[in-house]
C-alpha positions in Angstrom: 139.9 111.1 -16.6 143.0 111.0 -14.3 143.8 107.7 -12.6 146.3 106.9 -9.9 147.6 103.3 -10.1 149.7 101.3 -7.6 151.6 98.3 -8.9 154.3 96.3 -7.2 155.7 95.4 -10.6 156.6 97.5 -13.6 159.5 97.4 -16.0 162.3 96.8 -15.5 160.9 94.8 -12.6 158.6 92.1 -13.9 158.1 88.8 -12.0 154.8 87.3 -13.1 151.4 87.9 -14.6 150.7 91.1 -12.6 153.6 92.9 -14.0 152.9 91.8 -17.6 149.2 92.9 -17.2 150.0 96.4 -15.9 152.8 96.9 -18.5 150.5 96.2 -21.5 147.3 97.6 -20.1 148.8 101.0 -19.3 149.5 102.2 -22.9 146.2 100.7 -24.0 144.3 102.8 -21.4 146.3 105.9 -22.4 145.5 105.3 -26.1 141.8 105.6 -25.2 142.1 108.9 -23.4 143.0 108.0 -19.8 145.7 110.1 -18.0 147.4 107.4 -16.0 149.9 107.9 -13.2 151.6 104.7 -12.0 153.5 104.5 -8.7 155.7 101.5 -8.3 158.8 100.5 -6.2 162.2 100.9 -7.9 163.1 97.3 -7.2 165.3 96.9 -10.4 166.3 100.5 -11.0 165.1 102.5 -14.0 164.5 106.2 -14.2 162.8 107.7 -11.1 160.2 109.4 -13.3 159.3 109.0 -17.0 156.4 109.8 -19.1 155.1 109.2 -22.6 152.0 111.2 -23.6 149.6 110.8 -20.8 151.4 107.8 -19.2 153.4 108.8 -16.2 155.5 106.3 -14.2 157.1 107.1 -10.9 159.6 104.6 -9.3 159.8 105.1 -5.6 163.0 103.9 -3.8 162.0 101.2 -1.3 163.3 101.5 2.3 166.6 99.8 3.2 166.3 96.2 4.3 166.5 93.6 5.6 162.8 92.9 5.7 161.3 90.3 8.1 159.2 88.9 5.2 157.2 90.0 2.1 154.5 91.5 4.4 157.0 93.7 6.2 158.5 94.7 2.8 155.1 95.6 1.4 154.0 97.6 4.5 157.2 99.6 4.7 157.5 100.2 1.0 153.8 101.2 0.8 154.5 103.9 3.3 157.0 105.5 0.9 154.7 105.0 -2.0 151.9 106.6 -0.1 154.0 109.6 0.9 155.0 110.1 -2.8 151.4 109.7 -3.9 150.2 112.4 -1.4 152.7 114.9 -2.9 151.6 113.9 -6.4 147.9 114.4 -5.4 148.7 117.9 -4.1 150.7 118.8 -7.2 148.1 117.6 -9.7 145.0 118.6 -7.8 143.7 115.1 -7.3 142.7 112.0 -9.1 139.3 110.6 -10.1 140.1 107.1 -8.9 142.8 104.9 -7.3 143.4 101.5 -8.9 145.4 99.0 -6.9 146.8 95.7 -8.3 146.8 93.0 -5.6 147.4 93.3 -1.9 151.0 94.5 -2.4 149.8 98.0 -3.0 146.8 97.9 -0.7 148.2 100.0 2.1 149.0 103.0 -0.1 145.7 102.7 -1.9 143.7 102.6 1.3 145.6 105.6 2.6 144.7 107.8 -0.5 141.1 106.6 -0.5 140.4 107.7 3.1 142.5 110.8 3.1 140.8 112.3 0.0 137.5 110.4 -0.2 138.2 109.1 -3.7 137.0 105.7 -4.8 139.3 102.6 -4.8 139.3 99.9 -7.5 141.1 96.6 -6.9 142.3 94.2 -9.5 143.0 90.9 -7.7 145.2 88.6 -9.8 145.6 85.8 -7.3 144.8 85.0 -3.6 146.8 83.6 -0.8 144.0 81.1 0.0 144.0 79.9 -3.6 147.7 79.5 -3.8 147.4 77.3 -0.7 144.5 75.3 -2.0 141.9 76.8 0.3 143.7 76.7 3.6 146.2 78.9 5.5 148.9 77.2 7.6 151.3 80.0 8.6 151.1 83.4 10.2 152.4 85.1 7.1 149.8 83.5 4.9 147.1 84.6 7.3 148.4 88.1 7.3 148.4 88.4 3.5 144.9 86.9 3.4 143.7 89.5 5.9 145.1 92.4 3.7 143.5 90.8 0.6 140.1 90.6 2.4 140.6 94.2 3.6 141.3 95.4 0.0 138.3 93.6 -1.4 136.1 95.0 1.3 137.3 98.6 0.9 137.2 98.6 -2.9 134.3 100.2 -4.6 134.5 97.4 -7.2 136.8 94.4 -7.8 138.2 93.2 -11.1 139.0 89.5 -11.5 140.9 88.1 -14.4 138.7 85.0 -14.9 135.4 83.5 -13.7 137.4 81.2 -11.5 139.1 84.2 -9.8 135.7 85.8 -9.4 134.6 82.7 -7.6 137.7 82.9 -5.3 137.1 86.5 -4.5 133.4 86.0 -3.6 134.1 82.8 -1.7 137.2 83.8 0.3 136.4 87.5 0.9 132.6 87.2 1.2 131.8 90.0 -1.2 128.7 90.1 -3.3 128.8 88.9 -6.9 127.5 92.2 -8.2 130.6 93.9 -6.9 132.9 91.9 -9.2 133.8 92.5 -12.8 135.5 89.8 -14.9 138.0 91.3 -17.3 140.5 88.9 -18.8 144.2 89.4 -19.3 145.4 90.0 -22.8 148.4 89.7 -25.2 149.9 91.7 -28.0 150.4 89.4 -30.9 152.7 91.8 -32.8 155.8 90.7 -30.9 155.1 87.1 -31.7 154.1 87.6 -35.3 157.6 88.7 -36.2 158.9 85.2 -35.7 156.2 83.4 -37.7 157.9 81.8 -40.7 161.3 83.1 -39.7 164.4 80.8 -40.1 165.2 79.9 -36.5 167.3 76.8 -37.3 170.6 78.1 -35.9 168.9 79.4 -32.7 167.1 76.1 -32.3 170.4 74.1 -32.2 171.1 75.7 -28.8 168.3 73.7 -27.3 167.7 70.5 -29.4 169.1 68.4 -32.2 167.4 68.8 -35.6 165.6 65.5 -35.2 164.2 66.3 -31.7 160.8 67.9 -31.1 160.8 70.6 -28.4 158.3 70.4 -25.6 158.6 73.8 -23.9 157.7 75.3 -20.5 158.3 78.9 -19.4 157.4 80.4 -16.1 158.2 80.4 -12.4 159.7 77.1 -11.2 157.5 76.8 -8.1 155.2 74.1 -6.7 152.0 75.6 -7.9 153.2 75.6 -11.5 153.3 71.7 -11.5 156.8 71.2 -12.9 157.1 68.1 -10.7 154.2 66.6 -12.6 155.9 67.4 -15.9 159.1 65.7 -14.8 157.2 62.6 -13.7 155.5 62.6 -17.2 158.8 62.8 -19.1 159.7 59.1 -19.0 156.1 58.2 -20.1 156.4 60.5 -23.1 159.9 59.3 -24.1 158.8 55.7 -24.0 156.5 56.3 -26.9 158.2 59.4 -28.5 161.9 59.3 -27.9 162.5 62.3 -30.2 161.0 64.6 -27.6 163.3 67.2 -25.9 162.0 69.0 -22.9 163.1 72.6 -22.4 162.2 74.2 -19.1 162.8 78.0 -18.8 162.5 80.0 -15.6 163.8 80.3 -12.1 162.2 79.6 -8.7 162.5 77.7 -5.4 162.0 74.2 -6.9 164.7 74.5 -9.6 167.4 72.6 -7.6 165.1 69.9 -6.5 163.8 69.3 -10.1 167.3 69.2 -11.5 168.3 66.6 -8.9 165.2 64.5 -9.8 166.0 64.6 -13.5 169.6 63.5 -12.8 168.5 60.7 -10.6 166.3 59.3 -13.3 168.9 59.6 -16.0 166.9 62.1 -18.0 169.5 64.9 -18.1 170.1 64.5 -21.9 166.4 64.9 -22.5 165.5 67.7 -20.1 167.2 71.1 -20.3 166.8 73.7 -17.6 167.7 77.0 -19.0 167.2 79.1 -15.9 166.4 82.8 -16.6 165.7 83.4 -20.3 165.5 86.7 -22.1 162.1 87.7 -23.6 163.4 87.5 -27.1 164.7 84.0 -26.7 161.5 83.0 -24.9 159.4 84.3 -27.8 161.6 82.4 -30.4 161.3 79.2 -28.4 157.6 79.5 -28.3 157.5 80.0 -32.1 159.5 76.9 -32.8 158.1 74.5 -30.2 156.1 71.5 -31.2 154.3 71.6 -27.8 154.1 74.2 -25.1 153.0 72.8 -21.8 151.6 74.4 -18.6 150.9 71.7 -15.9 149.8 74.2 -13.2 148.1 73.1 -10.0 146.9 76.6 -9.4 146.5 79.3 -12.1 144.2 82.3 -11.7 144.5 83.1 -15.4 147.7 82.1 -17.2 149.0 84.9 -19.5 151.8 82.6 -20.6 149.2 80.3 -22.3 147.9 83.2 -24.2 151.5 84.1 -25.3 152.0 80.6 -26.5 148.7 80.8 -28.5 149.8 84.2 -29.9 153.0 82.5 -31.2 150.9 79.8 -32.9 152.3 77.0 -30.8 150.1 74.0 -29.8 149.4 74.1 -26.1 148.8 71.5 -23.4 147.5 72.7 -20.1 146.1 71.3 -16.9 142.4 72.1 -16.5 142.6 74.4 -13.5 141.5 78.0 -12.8 141.7 80.4 -15.7 143.6 77.9 -17.9 140.4 75.9 -18.2 138.6 79.0 -19.4 141.2 80.1 -21.9 141.9 76.6 -23.5 138.9 74.7 -24.9 139.8 71.0 -25.1 140.4 69.7 -28.7 139.5 73.2 -30.1 142.2 75.6 -29.0 144.5 73.2 -27.1 144.5 70.0 -25.0 143.5 70.0 -21.4 144.6 67.4 -18.9 143.8 66.4 -15.4 145.8 68.5 -12.9 148.5 66.7 -10.9 148.2 63.6 -13.1 151.5 62.7 -14.9 149.7 60.0 -17.0 147.1 62.5 -18.3 149.8 65.1 -19.0 151.9 62.6 -20.9 148.8 61.6 -23.0 148.2 65.3 -23.9 151.9 65.8 -24.9 152.0 62.6 -26.9 148.7 63.4 -28.7 150.2 66.8 -29.7 153.5 65.4 -30.9 152.0 62.3 -32.7 149.3 64.2 -34.5 151.0 67.4 -35.8 148.2 68.2 -38.3 145.6 68.3 -35.6 147.9 70.2 -33.3 148.4 72.9 -36.0 144.7 73.1 -36.6 144.1 73.8 -32.9 147.0 76.3 -32.8 145.5 78.2 -35.8 142.1 78.4 -34.1 143.7 79.5 -30.8 145.7 82.3 -32.5 142.5 83.7 -34.1 140.7 83.6 -30.7 143.6 85.6 -29.1 143.5 88.2 -31.8 139.7 88.7 -31.5 139.1 88.2 -27.8 142.2 89.0 -25.9 143.6 92.1 -27.5 144.5 95.0 -25.1 142.4 97.6 -26.8 139.3 95.5 -26.0 140.5 94.9 -22.4 141.3 98.6 -21.9 137.8 99.6 -23.1 136.3 97.2 -20.5 138.5 98.6 -17.8 137.5 102.2 -18.7 133.8 101.1 -18.5 134.5 100.1 -14.9 136.3 103.4 -14.2 133.4 105.4 -15.7 130.8 103.5 -13.6 132.7 104.0 -10.4 133.3 107.7 -11.0 129.7 108.2 -11.9 128.5 106.4 -8.8 130.9 108.4 -6.6 129.5 111.6 -8.0 126.0 110.7 -6.8 127.1 109.2 -3.4 127.4 110.6 0.0 130.7 109.9 1.8 
């Protein structure tokens, strides 16, 4: 089985959940017999072409900017990705299927589909309508939504990462439920297991005093991640648990505003913004945190919550989207009302004030991740979709 995959993100260029998903799914697919060819823009450099076994990665140089916006960037970059994929198609003698991750690779995927009459599979990780809470206000948002709709329409099948995302896809793109497969994201626990029980005391001192309990967030610092709700919850937590120390890792458009808000409220000594953080440091912080919090207002899945669970850290999340499916309240974590600082503060306080219960939840969550969210299982489910599509294509007129 030879698969062509288009992904906007791939190491060394990783921005969010899409990039993490493709990076860890790819070797798991290859381990189960798939010959996988990934075409991705060379946004952050890296070798033009590399391969390991049956995993081939091609980084295509994007066109020179400046770009009008992300739509213009995607359309022009896809033209180059499509040109490269056409040459690859000719060199290899074709592919069984084209797999596109989100709208950012849709133009190239559609091109290969129609040029060679091969089926197209789309994994939709998030939607523009969902990010904007069900409405579109700007021309750019409407343009992105139209491409997402087009991709969902043209795809033979659509993969969604959660039941919530399946609902979004069916509702916003008007496609039938039996065209959508729900396959969750996953996590490799091995990279977190190495820190379990390790002496991290010296590392910890970079972020908090020995008597402080770390409440940790990692991810993009943008409105939909709910960091403004977390900052509003900080004084409520400190009023009852002054030993808490909040560490917020990541970059994004709201970072300056949030830093200013923290300064204004006199919380600078209790809230540390790290900015960008290396993966190894992030993993160690997850391992030593007393509470890891994700107060999202919109979250199609939330790989970072799985990573926190894989590190055996107690989690507190807002009950939105995929987070509400991954975290079962009082069993694998604490869920709180989205956009509600009082509820979020309660969840954090409960976790800090009842460490034995928090550890019990974290242990149950870790076992769940190992059993249900491992990449071998997810790869098998994805291959099942591949095989179904290829079989149906063989019997179909085009």
